[in-house]
Structures are given as structure tokens and as C-alpha cells.
N, C-alpha and C positions, 0 to 999 in steps of 0.2 A: 363461592367466591372467587373472583379473578386474582391473578397474580399481583395485579397492581393495587387491588383492595387489601390483600393480605399485607404488602408491603406498608401501606398506610397504616394500617391497624397496628403494626409492630413498630415501627420507626417514627409514625406520626405524619403530619400533615406535609412536612418537608419532603417525604418520600413521594410525594404525588407530583412533583416538578419533573418536567420530561427527562431533563439531563440527568437528575439525582436517580430517577426511576431506571433509566436506561443503563446507568453505571451499576445500580444494584443488581438488576437482572444479569448483567454481564459477569458479575462476581459469583451470582447463583451457579451459572452454566459452567465457569472455568473450574470452580472448586467443587462441583458436583454436591452442593447443598440445597437444603430446602429453606424457607424463609425463618423457620424457627431456629434453626441451627446458626443461619447467619447472623440473626439478632443476637444470639449468645455471644458469638465471637466479637460483634460489635460492642457488647457490654464489657467483654474482657479488654478491647482494644481502649475503650472510654475509661476503664479503671486505671489502666497503665499510664494514663497522658499525666505529664506534670502539670499541664495548664489546665484550667478549670473549662475552658470553652470547648464542647464536643458538639456543637452544632452540626447538623447534617447537612453538608454542602459539598461540592465538588472536591475543593481543597482537603476537608477531611476525609472523604472517600478515598483519594489518592494516597493519603498517609495510612488508611486503612488498609488498602493494597498491599504497600509495603510491609505492614504488620502481618498479614496473611503469609506473604512471602517469606518473610523471617521465620515464621512458625513452621513453615515447611521445610525450610533449609535446616533448623535447629533439629527437627525430627529426623531428617535426612543424615546429618551428621552423627546422631546418636546410634543410628541404625548401622551406619557404616564402621563405626569405632568398635562394634562388636563382630566385625566381619573378618576377624584374624583366622590363623591357621587354627588356634586352640578352639575357637568357638565353632568351628566346623566338626569338631567332635561331638559324638552323642553324649548329652549329659543327662543325669536322672532329672525328671521334671520336679519342681518343687511346688507342691500345690499352694496356692494362696490362703491365707488363714481366713476362716470365716469368722470375722470379728463379731458378728452379731448373733452367734449362736453357741451354746444354748442361751435362750431368753425367753422373755414372756411372750407366749402365744405364737412363737415364730417370728415375731417382730422385730426383735433385736434392739430393744431399748438398753442402751449403755446403762450402768450403774454410776461408776466414776471413772475418770480419765485413767487410763493404764499406760502411761508414758514410760516407756523402757529407755533406760540409760545403758548405753554402750561405750566401752572404750573405743576411741577411735584413733586412725593413723595421725601422724603429726601434720599432714597436709590433706585435710578431708575436703570433699566437695559438699559445700553447704546443701541443706535440704529446705525447702520452702512449701508453702501451701498449694502452689501450683503443681507440685509432683515432681520437681527436680530430684536427682539422685544424691545419694549420701553413700561414700564408701565406707563399708565397715571393717572392722578388723579381723583377723584371722580366727578360725574357729577356737584356737587355743586361748587367745585373747577373751573370746566372747565368754568363755567359762569363767573368766575371773572377773567379768564385769559386774558392777555393783550398781544397785540404785542409789541416787542421790537425792535424799530428803533435804527439806529445807534446814534442819537442824544440823546435817551432817557436814563434814569438812569438804571444801571444794576441791575437786581435783584440777589441780593446776598443771599445766603442761611445762614441758622442759623450758620452752621458751615462750613466756606469756604473752598474750595478744594486748596490744595497745588499742584502746578505744579510738576509731577514727571519726572525725566529725561528718555528719551527714551533709549531703548536698543542699545548701540552703536555698530556698527561693528568695529571688533578690528583693521582693517587695511584701515583706510580712505586714499584715494588717490590712490588706486590700480586700475590699467587700466583692465576692465573686457571684453573689445571689441575693435578692431582697423579696421578702414576702411582706407587702404593705398595702392592705385594702383600703386602709382609712387616712393614708398620707400623714402618718404619724412620724414625728421627729426623732432622731436617735436620743436615747436617754442620756442626760449629763451623768447620770450614775450617782454613786454614793458620796456623800459629804463626809470625807475622811475626819474632819474636825468637828462634826455634829455628834449626837448622842443617839439618834434614831437609827436602829438596825432592824432588818428583817430576818426574823428567826424561823427556820423550817421546824414544823412539828409533826412528828411521825404520827401515821395514822394506821398503825398495825401493832400488833402483839409481837415484839420482838422475842419473847420467851420461846414461841412456837418454832423458831427457826434453830434453836439450839438442840439439833436431834443429831445423832450420830449416824454418819454415812457408812456405806457398804453394809448395812444390815436389812436389805430389803428380804421379804420373804413373799412367795407367790400368793398367799391368801390376802395380804394387806394390799397387794397390788391389783388383785382382782375385785376387792372391795372398793377400791378407789375408781377403777375404771368403770365399774357397775354403778357406782353412785353417780357419776358424771351424766349417765343416760338417765337415770331415774329422775335426777334433778329437771333435766329438760323435758322428761315426758309430762311432769307436773305443770310445766310452764306451758306446753301445747295443749294440755287438756283443759287448763284454767284459760286460756287465751281463745281457743277455737271452739270451746265447750263440746268436744267430741271425745269418745273413748278411743284409747290407743289398743290395737290388736296385735297378734303375732304375725309377722309377714311371712313366717316360714310355713305356716299352715295353709294347704289348698282350699281356696274359697273362689266363688264366681261372683261375690259381692265385693264391691270396693271398700277398702278398709285404710285407716290412718296408722302410720307405724313411726316409730322414733327409735334411732339407733345410731352406731358409728360408722363412718365410711371407713372401709378396711379393703386390702387387696383381695380378689376371688381366690387366691391361692395363699397359704401360709409361707410357701417358698419363693414367692414373687420377689423380684429384685429388679432395680431399675425404674424406669419412667412407667406410669400408670397410663391408662387411657379410659375413656368413658365406657368401654366395653370389658374392662378388667376389674369392676368394682362389685363389692358386696356391702350388705347392710348387716353389722353385728348387733343383735338385740340384747336386753337386760336379762338377768337371770329371772326376774319377775314375770317378764312379759313372754320371753321366747326361750328361757333357760340358757340364755347365752349362744344361740345356734345362729349360724350366718345363712343368708340367702343372697344369691347373685342378683343384681339390679340390671334391669333392662331399661335403659334411658333414651330409647329411640324416639319417644313421643315427646322429650323435653327438648325444646329448641335453645334455651338458655340455661348453662350451668357453670358453675365455678365451684369444683370440689377438691378436697385434699384429704390423705389419710389422717384419721383422728378426730375429723369434724363431726359434731353431732348435727344430724337432720331430722327433720319430720318429713315424712312423703305420704302422698294418697296414691292408691293404686290396687292392683289385685295380683294374686298369685293363682292363676287359673289352672296352670300345669302342674303345679308343686315343685317345679325346676328352677323357677326365677320369678321375681318380682317385678312386674310392669308398672312403672312409675308413670302417673298421670299429672301429677304436681308436687312441686317441692315447696314446702310451706316456709313463709317467712318467720324467722324467730322475732318476736316482739322486743323492742329496744329497752334497755334500762334507762331508769331515770338520770337527770343530770343534778349535780349539786347545786343548791340555792341558798342565798342569804338573805336576812332581814334587812329592813331599811337602816335600822340603828347600826347593825353589824358593818354595813358597807361604809356609812358615814364615819365609823370610827376607824377603818382601815384606811380611809382617804385622810384623815386627820394625822394618822400616824405618819403617813408619807408627806405631810404638809402639802397636799396637792400636787406633788412632783411624781414622775413616772418611776417606775421600779425596773432595775436593770439586772438581768440573769444571763450568766455565761454558762454554756454547756461544752464540755470536751469528752473526747473519747480516746483510750489508749489504742495502739501502742504509743509510748512517748519516746521511743527512740527507734532507730533504723534496724533492719534484720541483719546487718553486718557488723553492727558495734554495740555497745552500750554507754553512748554518749547522751547525757540529759542536758546538753547546752541549750537546745531549742526550748525545752521545758523551763529552764532558768531564765533565758531572756523574755520568754511569755509572762512569767511571774512578774518580772520588771514592769512589762507594759500593763499587766493587770493594776498594779499599784499606782502608776504614774498616769496613765491615759484612760484604760477602760473604766475602772473604779466601779464593779459592779456590786450590788447588794448582796447576791448570792452567786456562787460558782458551783455546778454540779460536774463533778470528775468522775467519768466511767474508767474502770480498770480494762486492759491489764495495765498495771505499773512496772510489774517485772514478771514477764511472761515466761512460764515454764517450759514453753515450746519454742522459744526464741532459740535459734541455731547455736549461738554460744553456750547458752545455759544449758540446753539439752546435750550437748556434747561434752560438758563440764569444762570449757576453756574460757574461764573468766577471767577478764583482763586485769591488768594493774591499773588502779585509778590514781592520777596525777594529783599531788597535793594532800594525799592522805597518808599519815605517818604509819599507823597500823592498818594493813589492808584487811579488808573484811574476809572471814573464814567462812561464813554461812551466807545463804540468800537473804535471811532475815538480817544480818549484818550489812548486806548490800544496800537493802532497803533503808535501815536506819541510819547509815553512814553517807549515803550518796542521794538517795531520793527525798527523805524527810527533810534535810537541811534546806533543800530547795523549796519544799512546800511551807516550811516555816517562816519564808520570808512574805508570805502572802499577809497583807496588813490583817491585824486582828480584828478590825471592824468588819471585814468581809467574811461572811459565813460560807464555809465550805463544805459541801456534802460529798462524800465518797461513796461509790458504789462498786462493789468488787466484780471480778470476772472470774469464771470457774478456772481459767488458766493462771490466776494470780498466785505466786509463790507465797505471799504473806497471808493467804487465807487458808483457814484450817478445814473448810468445805471445798470439796471438789466436785460438787454436784448442785444441780438446780431444782429447786430454791436453794439458796446460799445464804448462809448467816453473814453477818457483817465483819468488817475489819475490827481488830482490837486497838483502840485508839491509844491507850496507854502503851502498848507493846511497839507501836509504830512510833512512840515519841512525838506525838502531835499535840498542839495546844487545844485549848477548849473551843475555839471557833469552828473547829473541825467536827463535822456530824457523820458518823459512820452508819450507814443504812444498809439494810439487807437488799438482795438480788433475788425477786423484784420487791420494791417497796413503794408506799404511796405516802405522801406528806404533804401539808398545807404550807403555802407561802401566802400569808394573809387570807384573803378569801379563796385563793385559788388552790384546787387540788391537782396534784402532780403525780402520775405515776411513771415509774422508771423500771427498765427490765434491761438487762445486759446479757441477753441471749438473742442472736441475731433471727429472729422471725422473718424478716422480710427477705432474706436470702434463703433460708432453709424450706420455707413453705412453697412448694411447686405445685401449683394447681392442674387440675384437669379442666380446661376451659373449652366451651363450646358456644356458638352464638356470636353473631356479628356485632351486637350491643354489648355484650360481655366482653369480648376481645378488644373492642374499640377503647374500653375504659383503662385508664392509667393502672398498671399493675399495682403501685404502691396504694393506690386507693381501694383496689379489691382486697389486698392483704389487710389493710387497716379496717375494712368493713368486716371481714371474717374475724379479727381480734375482737372487735366490738361485740359482733353478734354471739361469738363463742364464750364471751364474759371472761376471758384469762388472757394472760399476756403473751402466753406460748401455747397455741392450740394443737400444734401438729404433735401426733403420736403415730410411731415411735419418733423420737427425737433424731434430728440429723447427725451424721457422723462426719468426722474430719479425719482424713487419713494422709498419709504421706507415704511415696515411693521409695524403698529402701533397695539399693544394689549390692548383691553379696559379692565377694571375690571371684566366685565362679561365673559372674555375669548374670546371674538369675535376678529377677525382679521380685519383690515381696512388698506388700501393703501392710503398713503398721497405723494402728489407731492412735491419733495424736489427741483429738479432744472432740468437741461437738456440743450438744445441748446437754448430754450426760444428765437426764432427767432422774430425780429421786421420786419415782412413781408414787410411792406410799404418802408423799407429802405435797402432791400436785395441787391439793386444796389451797395451798398458800400462794399459788400463783394467779388465783381468780381475783377479779376487781373486788376491793373491800366494800363492804355494806351494799352490795348490789348497786353501786353508783358508777356512772362513768366519769373519769376524771376530767378535769378541764384541759390538761395537757398530758400528753403520753410521749415520753422520749425512750425510743428503742433504737440504739445505735447499730449501725448496719456497715459491713464491708462494701456495699453497693454505695453509688454515688449519694451524696447529700441531698436532703429534700426538705421540704415543708408542705404539708398537705391539711386540708380541713375536711373531716369526714364526720358526719352525724353531729355536728357542733362541737367536735373534738380536734383540738390541734395537734397533729402528728409532727415531730422532728427526728430527723437523722443528721446530727451534727457533722458526719464524716469522721475519717480516722485524723487524729492530731499529727501523725507522722506516716508517711507512705512507707511500705516496705523498702522502697528504694532509696529511702532518705529523703526526698521531697517534702517540703512542708505540707501538711494537710490542710483541714479547716476545722473551725469551731463554730458554734451558733451562739449569737448575740441578740437576747430578747429585750426589747423595750416595751413595758407594759403600762399603759395609761390606768391612772387610779380609777376606782368605780366612781362615776359621776352619774347621779340620778337624773340629771338635767340634759345630758347630751345625747340621749336616745339609743345609747350603745348597748344598754341594759335591757333585758325582756322581763316584764313583770308577769307573774303566774297568777292566773284567776284564782281568787279564794278570798276568804276572810282576812287573812294575815298578808301583808304586803312583803312579798318574797320575790326575789329577782333572779333569774339565770344569769351567770357570770359574763357569758359570751366573750370568752377570751380572744378569739380569732378576730373579733371586731375592733379590739383595742389593743392590739399587739402588732408590734413589728418586728420581723426576724431578719437577722443579717446573717448570712454565711460568709465568714471572714477567715483569710489565710492565717494560718498559725506561724 
């Protein structure tokens, strides 16, 4: 593949323009980067933009150049700051802690977040997800440092921090992106004076989520991981009518094998490639052994650790399995409704469209705990937007927020008795704002593993306690992940960033030219669970000690409770009509295999600028307009085809 083709495959067709291609090639040479590395930096640049338009043109490339230069200068200044006389002395090397060991099979799947609280100096340097530094206290103070649980008293500094308002976008409510294939008008929303409401109906067993975390044992984990392979083994056997064999056994004949994609070395760390993959078998088929994969004969691949695959090939030497073909996993069925059910739902809405709003935390900037933007957003919900349902994803009060992590909770104006615990911060600051939402609007709350108000710090995650948060009955607290019904529609929600965490090994021009969000969405559907990556991704931050040494500390991540990963699978082996998986990446709306995928974007950016939310206008099911697909059979049942009768607006918060 030529350099120009690589640029087009990564950046899109705009990179094929001569001026744009020349500018990108110049950046590759100046900064000694390959196309993949340049594209990653472009995504970082687009993520930090306060404006939503990041079209690839000369003006944006010039701004991109300045961004790269600022990164270089920032790195140089950090290095220069350590060049003092004291730093020239030889210091004992502090090894970076291996946060992913000991763990399952050398993979490093975290159990629960191990957020360490340390007492900090009066003027600390804040830490963030990008890896900025945080000045720690002296070793003597470190010994006295205590963890700060939700129910403990907050450690207030001598001079409490006052929340500062985030930098507001001057035009809230502006539509920045539209998905509208059928030319649908924006829904007028809920008639607040009427009696009709749309009630979300949970489609899962909530009792199964009430397990105790931090009680994993190796045997339970092994059983769950082995069961995943066995389930897909039966799927391949039934679909392809062929036996499944052990790929680790030397054989001159072509065989079919099923297993999990893993690194070829248990100690592997960092990015993988097509030559560093192995297949892990089930206990029944291959006693759990692994065999290295030779993928030289496969032209198109998209693989990632934890993926269950079926392959055809042979192990002639006994050292590796030569793959001749990667088998496609058969698709799950989509939900259907009868003619009578659809007519009933249409009558419930009186022929009007349904309006749904989706938001994703955080709801405050990273340098303050000001929820003013959320309060003004609630006012707009009641007065202008008037949705039938609003789905709100956490975190609402993030335990990794710099102020909360350092114990420097601000004093909140207008509160006579200041909150003394994180639970009180929620009930005294956030709950009064949420209670202002009109009681006719149904609100669905989905927690994050970093929410201070959640008793579960692992995924899958139990729901919030509505009564404990002092919220009214129009609030529905659902689990993470969860599947529920809105009239005829099945909605799947998961609050773990699969789109950011899944880093594929991609090979082949056709595969590379596909939109990355589409590829990840296809993996989620084919693997039949909301988070198919294993081990889960880690999120770390860099801490700088007083002696100038840098260490990495685990902050959060997927934090998988592996023994209960069965709760992350699609319910009843059905594909939802709508899947919402919020991501730190740019907002998007995609249609894959008749399923609508939405990432609403963050409500507030870490810098304090307004983020985005998703607004759906869904036409009622009409049997006469041709948007529903009838399934052949004796009974008249129809596919819901949500993407054909839905308009999605991405709107600034």
C-alpha cells in the first residue's frame, strides 16, 4: 500500500487532496512518525478541540501543526525542569509497579479499582488522564495518608477550594451533527399537560447483579472463560456442520478450531501484531493449551485479545497453526413485534413521535465541582426539549476527579450545612438539580464504575439506590450493562468504553478502509456481549515523587468482575434495536447489522467547555409507510428497523 493510500485509509477521502496529502507527508517527515502514530495524534488533537468541526483541511492541519509543536515544547520544558544540580546526582531507581500482576493467566484483569488516596501539599499540581504529574507529600506524610471512603469525613484543606464556573460554550443547544436517512422532523416531545408517558421496562434480572465484589477466585474465573469458548464451539458446530478439533495436536489434515485470541507470550505488554497472536483452546477440546497462529495466508483480519474465533487450517509442524480461513460467526436474531402490538404502541403515542435524550458524564469540569451547566440543561429539558425519556450515564460524582481524589472538596455556596461525605455531596448538590426534571419525563440512570454513589466498583455493576439518592419515582436506576424496552424498542446500554479500549490488529486494504467505529460495533455484535475485550483495559496516571521519580498508579479502567461476565452478554440471544455505549472518543451515530449505535459524547469536557448529548426523534411504528420489514411466516411479525424511522441530533450541552 502506498503512503497516499495509507493516509486515505486512516484519515478519509479528504487526505487524497494534493495539498492535504502534501501537508500530512511533511508532518510525517518532520516528526519522524508513521501514519498510525500521526493518526493517533490527530485524534488527540480533535478530542481537545472546543469546536465540533474537525474537518481535514489546510486550516485544521495548520492548527494541528501548532498542537504538535506545543506537545514538543511541553515535553521539553518538563525535561528541562528536572535538570537541576540535585537531579544530576545518582538516585536509586524506583521500579514502576506492575499493576497487572499477579492476575489471571498473566493477563492482568483488574478486580476492582484500587484508587489510592494520599495527603497532598497545599498547592498540588493536578493530575489528569493524559498523564500530567501530581506532586506528592513527603514520605512522613505518606505514612499518615488514609483512604477516603464514601461514608468517611471529607479531608478539607486549611483554605477550602471554591468551585469555579467552567468556560461555557456561547451557543448551547446548537446541533453539530445529524443522522437522518428518512428526512424526519425533530419531535415536538412530550405533552407535559397530557397523561401519556413512555415507561422503560427492564429486560434483565436485577437480582443477579447484587453480588459482592472483590471475591473472585481462580476456579470461577477459569469456568467462565472456558464456558465462553464452549458456547461458541457449539455455535460453529451447529452452523457449519463440522466437528471442532484440537489445534495444538500435530496433524497433516485441515481441521476446524475454536478458541480465544491471546498474546503468544503471557508476559506480552504493549501493542500486538499479526505475528504475536495465539489461540487459547477450551479445557474440553485442548485442555486449555495455546498454539501460536500463522496468519500469513489471511489477507483481511481484524482481531483483538479476548475475541472468540473459529478458524480452519492445519498444524503440520506442531509448533504453530497455519490459518487458511477465519470463519464468520452467525448473526443473532433481531427482536420482532406482532401487528397488534405495533398498533397498540402507535395508539399510546397518539401517532406522534417519541423523543429520547441521552447524556454521558462527567457533568463538571476537571478543575471544579460546579454543576451549573447541568442545572441550566435541566431547565432546557423542561421548557424546550421535553423528551419522553432521558437516559443519563455516570459518572455523576467521579472518584477519580482531581479534587475528590486529593480530598480538597470545595465549599458550596448557598448550602447552610456543608456536605461531610461524598454521599452528602450527591444528595445535597446533585439530587436537587435532578429533582427539577418534570415528573412526566422518565429518567434512566446508568452508573459508572467510578461513581462515588455506587456500591459496586466493578463491571458488570449493580444499579444506584434511588431512595438513598433521594430521587422521585420517575427515576429508574438500571444496571451497567442493562437492556430495557421503550415501547416496542429494545435498548442496550453499557457504560464501559469499548470503542476506546478495543485496539485491533488490522490487516488488509478492505478492512483498513472500514470506519473503525463500524469494525468495533461488528465485533460487539458478533461476540454477543457489550464488552468483548479480555483482559479489560487499564487507566493509569503518572505520579511524580519529591525526588523527581515518576511512578504509575492504577486509576480505573474496565475493572472486570470476570466471574459474572455472563451478565454482560446480550439478553435472550437477541440483538437490541439501539445500543448506547458512551465513549471518550468523538460522538458518532452508526448503523451496523440493523442496529443503531450511538455515542452521545461527554456532557462536559475536562477543560470545562460544553460537550454534547444525543437527541432521538423516533417515528411511531406505522404498518403502511414501508419502514417496517415483515418476517415470512404464519404470524404477521415485523422487524422494528429503528434506523429507518429515527433521527439523531448531536446537540451541544
